[in-house]
N, C-alpha and C positions, 0 to 999 in steps of 0.2 A: 673330759671335755674334748670334743673333736672340732677342729676348725672347719668352718664352712666358707663358701665364697662370700656369703653375707658378712661373716665375721671379718674376713680380710678387707672387705669394702668399708666396714665400720672403722677398723683400725686405720686404714688409709685415710679416711675422712678426718679422724682425730689427729693424724699426723700431717694433714693438709697435703696429701700426696695424690696425684692423678695417675692412676695405674692403667695400663692397657690390659686387655683380657689375658694376654700371654704373661704379663707381669703378675696379674692376680693369681693365675694358675701356679706360677713359680713360687710366689709368696705362700700360697696355700700349702704346697708341698714342703717348703722350708719351715714354716711355722708348725705344721703337723709333726715334722721330724723333731724339732726342738721340744715340743710338748711331749712327744714319746720318750725322749731322753730324760726330761724332768720327771715324768711319771715313773720311769725306771729307777731314778735316784730316790724318789719318795719311798720306794719299797726297801731301801737299804736300812738295816738295823744300826742305828747310831746311839743306842741307849747307853753303851759303855764309853762313849766319847764325851769328855767334858765340854761344855759349851764354849770355853775359851781356848780350846786346843788349836794349835797351829803347827804346820809342818816346817815352818821356818823359825830360826832363832830370832827372838824379838830383841831388837836393839835400836836405839835412836842414833841416827847419824846426823850430827849437827856441826855446822861450821861456827867458828868464832864470830861474834857480832862485832864488826869493825866499822867505825864511822868513816865514810869516804865522801869526797866532794861529789855533788850532783853534776849532771850534764848541763852544759850551758843551754839556756832557753832556745837559742837559735838552732842548736843541733837537734834538740828534741822536736821542734816544730818544722824543721826543714822539709819534711815530706807530708805535712798536714795539708789536706785538700782545702781547708778553710780555717782561718784563725781570727781571733779577736784580741789584739794586743799580744799578751804573753800566754794566751790560753787557746785550747782547741775550741773550734766553734762547730757545733753539731746541730742538725735539724731537729726540731722538737717533734716528738712522736706522742701524740695524745689520741688515745683510742678508748672509746667507751666499750666495755666488755659485756 
């Protein structure tokens, strides 16, 4: 698949981006370059590589779960733009899709 200006415009619409003609041209070049690299990788023979292979040692790094006191409500809400008692108050966002 080769990217076209129409494809770039479609992707920009899906991402809700308003691109200038210069930005569209730049995105066309960059997306085409990315696709070229992906196509090159698609040609690599990986039949001998197990699906769970990793180049890194697999180990979990976990900390001890220690109960600690919570922050005071006033400290948590001190920079809140709007609050209702001891809670953050946010604007309702209701949108039919």
